[in-house]
C-alpha positions in Angstrom: 0.0 0.0 0.0 1.3 3.5 -0.9 2.3 5.8 1.9 0.0 8.5 0.7 -3.1 6.4 1.0 -5.8 7.3 3.5 -6.1 5.1 6.6 -8.3 4.9 9.6 -7.1 4.8 13.2 -6.5 1.4 14.7 -10.0 0.2 15.6 -9.3 -2.0 18.6 -11.4 -5.2 18.8 -13.0 -6.2 22.1 -12.0 -9.8 21.5 -8.2 -10.4 21.3 -8.2 -13.2 18.7 -11.0 -12.8 16.2 -9.6 -13.5 12.8 -12.5 -15.8 12.0 -15.0 -13.0 12.6 -13.1 -10.6 10.4 -12.8 -13.2 7.7 -16.6 -13.7 7.7 -17.1 -10.0 7.5 -14.7 -9.7 4.6 -16.5 -12.6 2.8 -19.8 -10.9 3.3 -18.3 -7.9 1.5 -16.9 -10.1 -1.2 -13.3 -9.2 -0.4 -10.9 -12.1 -0.8 -7.9 -12.6 1.4 -4.9 -11.2 -0.3 -2.0 -11.8 2.1 -1.0 -13.3 5.5 2.1 -12.4 7.5 3.0 -14.8 10.2 4.1 -13.4 13.5 7.8 -13.2 14.4 8.1 -11.6 17.9 11.9 -11.6 17.9 11.8 -9.4 14.7 8.9 -7.3 16.0 6.6 -8.6 13.3 2.9 -9.0 14.3 0.5 -11.5 12.8 -1.3 -9.6 10.0 -3.9 -10.4 7.4 -5.6 -8.2 4.8 -8.5 -8.5 2.4 -9.3 -6.4 -0.6 -11.9 -6.4 -3.4 -10.8 -7.1 -6.9 -9.7 -4.0 -8.7 -10.7 -1.7 -5.8 -8.4 0.6 -4.0 -9.5 -0.4 -0.5 -8.2 -3.0 1.9 -9.3 -4.3 5.3 -6.3 -5.1 7.6 -6.4 -7.2 10.8 -3.4 -7.3 13.2 -2.7 -9.1 16.4 -0.5 -6.9 18.5 1.6 -8.8 21.0 2.8 -5.8 22.9 -0.7 -4.4 23.5 -2.2 -7.8 23.8 -5.1 -6.7 21.6 -6.1 -7.1 18.0 -7.2 -4.3 15.7 -8.4 -3.6 12.2 -7.7 -0.7 9.9 -9.1 0.3 6.5 -6.6 1.7 4.0 -7.4 3.2 0.6 -6.7 5.8 -2.1 -9.9 7.7 -1.5 -10.4 9.3 2.0 -14.1 9.5 1.7 -14.4 5.8 0.8 -12.1 4.9 3.7 -14.3 6.9 6.1 -17.4 5.2 4.8 -15.8 1.8 5.3 -14.9 2.7 8.8 -18.5 3.5 9.7 -19.4 0.1 8.4 -16.6 -1.8 10.1 -16.9 -0.4 13.7 -20.4 -1.6 14.6 -20.1 -4.9 12.7 -16.8 -6.0 14.3 -17.5 -4.9 17.9 -14.7 -2.5 18.3 -13.9 -0.2 21.2 -15.4 3.3 20.7 -13.1 6.2 21.4 -15.3 7.3 24.4 -15.1 3.8 26.0 -11.3 3.7 25.6 -11.1 6.9 27.6 -13.7 5.7 30.1 -11.6 2.6 30.8 -8.7 4.9 31.7 -10.8 7.1 33.9 -12.5 4.2 35.7 -9.3 2.2 36.4 -9.1 1.4 40.1 -5.6 -0.2 40.4 -2.2 0.6 38.8 -2.5 -2.7 36.8 -5.9 -1.9 35.4 -4.8 1.6 34.6 -1.7 0.4 32.8 -3.8 -1.9 30.7 -6.3 0.8 29.9 -3.6 3.3 29.0 -1.9 0.9 26.6 -5.1 0.1 24.8 -6.0 3.8 24.6 -2.6 4.5 23.0 -3.3 1.7 20.5 -6.7 3.1 19.5 -5.9 6.8 19.7 -6.5 8.9 16.6 -3.4 9.5 14.4 -3.8 13.3 14.6 -3.3 15.0 18.0 -6.3 14.5 20.3 -6.4 16.4 23.5 -8.5 13.9 25.4 -6.1 11.0 24.7 -3.1 13.1 25.2 -4.3 14.2 28.6 -4.8 10.6 29.9 -1.5 9.2 28.5 0.5 12.2 29.5 -0.8 11.9 33.1 0.2 8.2 33.1 3.7 9.2 32.1 3.9 11.1 35.4 2.3 8.4 37.5 4.0 7.3 40.7 3.8 3.6 39.8 6.5 2.4 37.4 4.2 -0.1 35.7 1.9 2.7 34.7 4.7 4.9 33.4 6.2 2.0 31.5 2.9 1.2 29.6 2.4 4.9 29.0 5.8 5.1 27.3 4.7 2.2 25.1 1.4 3.9 24.4 3.2 6.9 23.1 4.8 4.6 20.4 1.4 4.0 19.0 0.3 7.6 19.1 3.5 9.7 19.0 2.2 13.2 19.5 5.0 15.8 19.7 3.3 17.1 22.8 4.6 14.2 24.8 8.2 15.6 24.5 8.3 17.3 27.9 7.1 14.2 29.8 9.5 12.0 27.9 12.3 14.4 28.6 11.5 14.2 32.3 11.6 10.4 32.2 14.8 10.4 30.3 16.5 12.7 32.7 15.2 11.6 36.1 13.2 8.4 36.1 14.3 5.9 38.7 14.1 3.0 36.2 17.1 2.9 33.8 15.1 0.9 31.3 12.5 3.6 31.1 15.1 6.3 30.8 16.6 4.4 27.8 13.2 3.9 26.2 12.3 7.6 26.5 15.7 8.5 25.0 15.0 6.2 22.0 11.5 7.8 21.5 12.9 11.3 21.7 15.6 10.4 19.1 12.8 9.1 16.9 10.9 12.4 17.2 14.1 14.2 16.2 14.5 11.9 13.1 11.0 12.7 11.8 11.2 16.4 12.7 8.6 16.2 15.4 8.8 19.2 17.8 6.7 20.4 20.7 3.8 22.4 19.5 
Protein backbone atom coordinates (compact mmCIF):
# COMPACT_ATOMS: atom_id res chain seq x y z
CA UNK A 1 0.00 0.00 0.00
CA UNK A 2 1.26 3.46 -0.85
CA UNK A 3 2.33 5.79 1.91
CA UNK A 4 -0.02 8.51 0.69
CA UNK A 5 -3.11 6.38 1.01
CA UNK A 6 -5.76 7.35 3.52
CA UNK A 7 -6.10 5.13 6.56
CA UNK A 8 -8.31 4.86 9.59
CA UNK A 9 -7.09 4.84 13.15
CA UNK A 10 -6.54 1.42 14.68
CA UNK A 11 -10.00 0.16 15.58
CA UNK A 12 -9.30 -2.00 18.62
CA UNK A 13 -11.38 -5.17 18.81
CA UNK A 14 -12.99 -6.18 22.09
CA UNK A 15 -11.97 -9.79 21.50
CA UNK A 16 -8.23 -10.36 21.25
CA UNK A 17 -8.21 -13.20 18.73
CA UNK A 18 -11.00 -12.83 16.21
CA UNK A 19 -9.56 -13.46 12.77
CA UNK A 20 -12.50 -15.75 11.96
CA UNK A 21 -15.00 -12.96 12.61
CA UNK A 22 -13.06 -10.55 10.43
CA UNK A 23 -12.77 -13.24 7.74
CA UNK A 24 -16.55 -13.73 7.73
CA UNK A 25 -17.10 -10.00 7.50
CA UNK A 26 -14.70 -9.73 4.56
CA UNK A 27 -16.49 -12.63 2.84
CA UNK A 28 -19.82 -10.86 3.28
CA UNK A 29 -18.29 -7.86 1.54
CA UNK A 30 -16.94 -10.10 -1.21
CA UNK A 31 -13.35 -9.17 -0.36
CA UNK A 32 -10.95 -12.13 -0.77
CA UNK A 33 -7.90 -12.64 1.43
CA UNK A 34 -4.86 -11.15 -0.26
CA UNK A 35 -1.96 -11.75 2.11
CA UNK A 36 -1.04 -13.26 5.48
CA UNK A 37 2.09 -12.37 7.46
CA UNK A 38 3.03 -14.79 10.20
CA UNK A 39 4.14 -13.37 13.54
CA UNK A 40 7.85 -13.19 14.37
CA UNK A 41 8.08 -11.62 17.86
CA UNK A 42 11.87 -11.62 17.86
CA UNK A 43 11.83 -9.43 14.75
CA UNK A 44 8.94 -7.30 16.00
CA UNK A 45 6.58 -8.62 13.31
CA UNK A 46 2.93 -9.01 14.27
CA UNK A 47 0.47 -11.49 12.79
CA UNK A 48 -1.30 -9.63 10.00
CA UNK A 49 -3.91 -10.40 7.35
CA UNK A 50 -5.58 -8.21 4.79
CA UNK A 51 -8.49 -8.52 2.42
CA UNK A 52 -9.28 -6.39 -0.62
CA UNK A 53 -11.91 -6.40 -3.37
CA UNK A 54 -10.79 -7.13 -6.93
CA UNK A 55 -9.65 -3.99 -8.68
CA UNK A 56 -10.68 -1.68 -5.84
CA UNK A 57 -8.35 0.63 -3.98
CA UNK A 58 -9.52 -0.36 -0.50
CA UNK A 59 -8.25 -2.97 1.94
CA UNK A 60 -9.26 -4.30 5.34
CA UNK A 61 -6.32 -5.11 7.61
CA UNK A 62 -6.35 -7.25 10.76
CA UNK A 63 -3.39 -7.26 13.17
CA UNK A 64 -2.71 -9.13 16.41
CA UNK A 65 -0.47 -6.87 18.47
CA UNK A 66 1.58 -8.84 20.99
CA UNK A 67 2.77 -5.77 22.86
CA UNK A 68 -0.69 -4.38 23.50
CA UNK A 69 -2.22 -7.85 23.83
CA UNK A 70 -5.05 -6.66 21.62
CA UNK A 71 -6.07 -7.05 18.01
CA UNK A 72 -7.20 -4.27 15.74
CA UNK A 73 -8.45 -3.56 12.24
CA UNK A 74 -7.75 -0.69 9.90
CA UNK A 75 -9.07 0.29 6.50
CA UNK A 76 -6.62 1.70 3.96
CA UNK A 77 -7.45 3.15 0.57
CA UNK A 78 -6.71 5.76 -2.07
CA UNK A 79 -9.94 7.71 -1.46
CA UNK A 80 -10.36 9.27 1.98
CA UNK A 81 -14.14 9.46 1.66
CA UNK A 82 -14.37 5.77 0.80
CA UNK A 83 -12.09 4.89 3.70
CA UNK A 84 -14.27 6.90 6.10
CA UNK A 85 -17.38 5.19 4.78
CA UNK A 86 -15.80 1.78 5.28
CA UNK A 87 -14.86 2.70 8.85
CA UNK A 88 -18.47 3.52 9.67
CA UNK A 89 -19.42 0.08 8.40
CA UNK A 90 -16.62 -1.80 10.15
CA UNK A 91 -16.86 -0.38 13.67
CA UNK A 92 -20.35 -1.62 14.63
CA UNK A 93 -20.09 -4.89 12.72
CA UNK A 94 -16.81 -6.02 14.27
CA UNK A 95 -17.49 -4.92 17.86
CA UNK A 96 -14.67 -2.47 18.31
CA UNK A 97 -13.91 -0.19 21.24
CA UNK A 98 -15.44 3.28 20.65
CA UNK A 99 -13.12 6.16 21.45
CA UNK A 100 -15.28 7.28 24.37
CA UNK A 101 -15.06 3.85 25.98
CA UNK A 102 -11.29 3.69 25.60
CA UNK A 103 -11.13 6.91 27.57
CA UNK A 104 -13.70 5.74 30.11
CA UNK A 105 -11.61 2.62 30.81
CA UNK A 106 -8.67 4.85 31.71
CA UNK A 107 -10.79 7.12 33.89
CA UNK A 108 -12.45 4.21 35.67
CA UNK A 109 -9.33 2.15 36.40
CA UNK A 110 -9.10 1.40 40.12
CA UNK A 111 -5.62 -0.15 40.36
CA UNK A 112 -2.24 0.57 38.76
CA UNK A 113 -2.46 -2.72 36.83
CA UNK A 114 -5.89 -1.94 35.37
CA UNK A 115 -4.81 1.63 34.62
CA UNK A 116 -1.69 0.42 32.84
CA UNK A 117 -3.80 -1.94 30.73
CA UNK A 118 -6.30 0.77 29.85
CA UNK A 119 -3.60 3.31 28.99
CA UNK A 120 -1.87 0.91 26.62
CA UNK A 121 -5.14 0.11 24.85
CA UNK A 122 -5.99 3.82 24.62
CA UNK A 123 -2.63 4.49 23.00
CA UNK A 124 -3.25 1.72 20.49
CA UNK A 125 -6.67 3.08 19.53
CA UNK A 126 -5.90 6.80 19.70
CA UNK A 127 -6.48 8.95 16.61
CA UNK A 128 -3.44 9.51 14.43
CA UNK A 129 -3.81 13.28 14.63
CA UNK A 130 -3.32 15.02 17.96
CA UNK A 131 -6.28 14.50 20.26
CA UNK A 132 -6.35 16.42 23.54
CA UNK A 133 -8.50 13.86 25.36
CA UNK A 134 -6.15 10.96 24.65
CA UNK A 135 -3.07 13.08 25.20
CA UNK A 136 -4.28 14.19 28.64
CA UNK A 137 -4.77 10.61 29.87
CA UNK A 138 -1.53 9.20 28.50
CA UNK A 139 0.49 12.23 29.53
CA UNK A 140 -0.84 11.92 33.09
CA UNK A 141 0.16 8.25 33.07
CA UNK A 142 3.70 9.23 32.06
CA UNK A 143 3.89 11.12 35.38
CA UNK A 144 2.26 8.38 37.47
CA UNK A 145 3.97 7.29 40.68
CA UNK A 146 3.76 3.60 39.75
CA UNK A 147 6.54 2.45 37.43
CA UNK A 148 4.23 -0.05 35.69
CA UNK A 149 1.88 2.72 34.65
CA UNK A 150 4.72 4.91 33.40
CA UNK A 151 6.16 1.99 31.47
CA UNK A 152 2.93 1.20 29.64
CA UNK A 153 2.37 4.89 29.01
CA UNK A 154 5.75 5.09 27.29
CA UNK A 155 4.73 2.16 25.11
CA UNK A 156 1.37 3.86 24.45
CA UNK A 157 3.24 6.87 23.08
CA UNK A 158 4.85 4.64 20.44
CA UNK A 159 1.36 3.97 19.03
CA UNK A 160 0.29 7.63 19.13
CA UNK A 161 3.53 9.66 18.98
CA UNK A 162 2.20 13.19 19.45
CA UNK A 163 4.97 15.76 19.68
CA UNK A 164 3.28 17.14 22.79
CA UNK A 165 4.64 14.17 24.77
CA UNK A 166 8.17 15.56 24.52
CA UNK A 167 8.27 17.31 27.93
CA UNK A 168 7.09 14.23 29.82
CA UNK A 169 9.46 11.96 27.91
CA UNK A 170 12.31 14.36 28.60
CA UNK A 171 11.53 14.21 32.32
CA UNK A 172 11.58 10.40 32.23
CA UNK A 173 14.83 10.38 30.26
CA UNK A 174 16.52 12.69 32.71
CA UNK A 175 15.22 11.60 36.08
CA UNK A 176 13.17 8.39 36.13
CA UNK A 177 14.30 5.87 38.75
CA UNK A 178 14.07 3.04 36.19
CA UNK A 179 17.09 2.94 33.82
CA UNK A 180 15.11 0.91 31.28
CA UNK A 181 12.46 3.61 31.09
CA UNK A 182 15.12 6.29 30.79
CA UNK A 183 16.61 4.43 27.84
CA UNK A 184 13.23 3.88 26.18
CA UNK A 185 12.34 7.56 26.54
CA UNK A 186 15.69 8.46 24.97
CA UNK A 187 14.95 6.21 21.99
CA UNK A 188 11.52 7.79 21.51
CA UNK A 189 12.92 11.30 21.67
CA UNK A 190 15.57 10.39 19.11
CA UNK A 191 12.78 9.06 16.91
CA UNK A 192 10.92 12.35 17.23
CA UNK A 193 14.10 14.16 16.17
CA UNK A 194 14.49 11.92 13.12
CA UNK A 195 10.99 12.67 11.84
CA UNK A 196 11.24 16.37 12.70
CA UNK A 197 8.62 16.21 15.43
CA UNK A 198 8.81 19.21 17.76
CA UNK A 199 6.71 20.38 20.65
CA UNK A 200 3.78 22.40 19.49
